N, C-alpha and C positions, 0 to 999 in steps of 0.2 A: 313322611318325606325322608327322615333319617333312616328308616328301615330299608328304603330303596337304595340310598346312597352309601350307607355305612357312615361311621363317625368321621373318617378322613374326607370322604366325598362331601359330606354335609358341611364340614368346616371350610372346605375349598369353595363351596357355593356361597357361603357367607362372605368369604374373602373376595370372591368375584363381585358380589353385590356391593361391597364396600368400595372396591376399585372403580366400579361404574359411577358411583355417586360422589367420589371424593374430588376435591380440587387438586389437579395434577401438580401444581407448584407447592402447595402447602401440605399435601399428603394427609389431609383431614377432610371431613365433610363439613362444609360451611353453609351458611344460609344461601349464598349465591349458587353453590354447586348443587345443593338439594333442589332449589327452585328450578334451575336449568335442566336438571335430569329427572324431575318428578314425573314427567310424562312416561318415562321408561318404566315406572312403577305402576302406571295406570292412575296416577294421582294428579293429572294435569289441572284439575279444578281446585286445588288447594289454595287457600288465601295465604298472604304473607304471614298473618297471625298464626294460622295453623302450622305453617312451616317452622316458625319461631318456637311454637309450643312443642313440636316434635323434637327439635334440637334441644330445648331445655329439658325435656323428659329424659334424654339419654346423656346429657352433658354432666358427667360425674365430677369433673375437676373445675367446672365453672369458667372454662376458657371460651365459651360460645361456639365451639365446634365439637365434632365427634371424631375421635381417633378410632382405630380399628377395634380395639377392645371395648370401647364404649358402644360402638355400633353393634357388635356381636351381643353384648349384654342387653342392649335395648331390644334386639330381635328376639332373644330368649324371653325377656319379660313380657313382650307384647303378644306372645303366642303360647297359650297354655299347653298345647301339644309339645312344643319345644321344651318347655319347663319339665314336662313329664319325661321327655327323652334325655334331658341333661344329665340325669343320674347315670344313664347308660354311657354317655360320652365320658363322664368323669371316671367311671370304672374302667373303661377301655384305655383311657390315658394313664391310669395308675398301674394297671396290671398288664 
């Protein structure tokens, strides 16, 4: 995916994904916003417990929600292909 979009395009897609899922007022992904928008991800059958587990997996600061950085980090961690491509992203950002 990153090969098609390039690093800037790929990061823009992650940002777009975050914006679709976030609570508009709180500017983070909450249980409620993820549950409400899970169908957009093709995850309409997720139980409340599965949604809570997904949030916990990415919630690095323990506030019960995902900010944009936590969301992007979670997406990288959940996708081995993204992890392999992350080195390229880092190199492009540095150089």
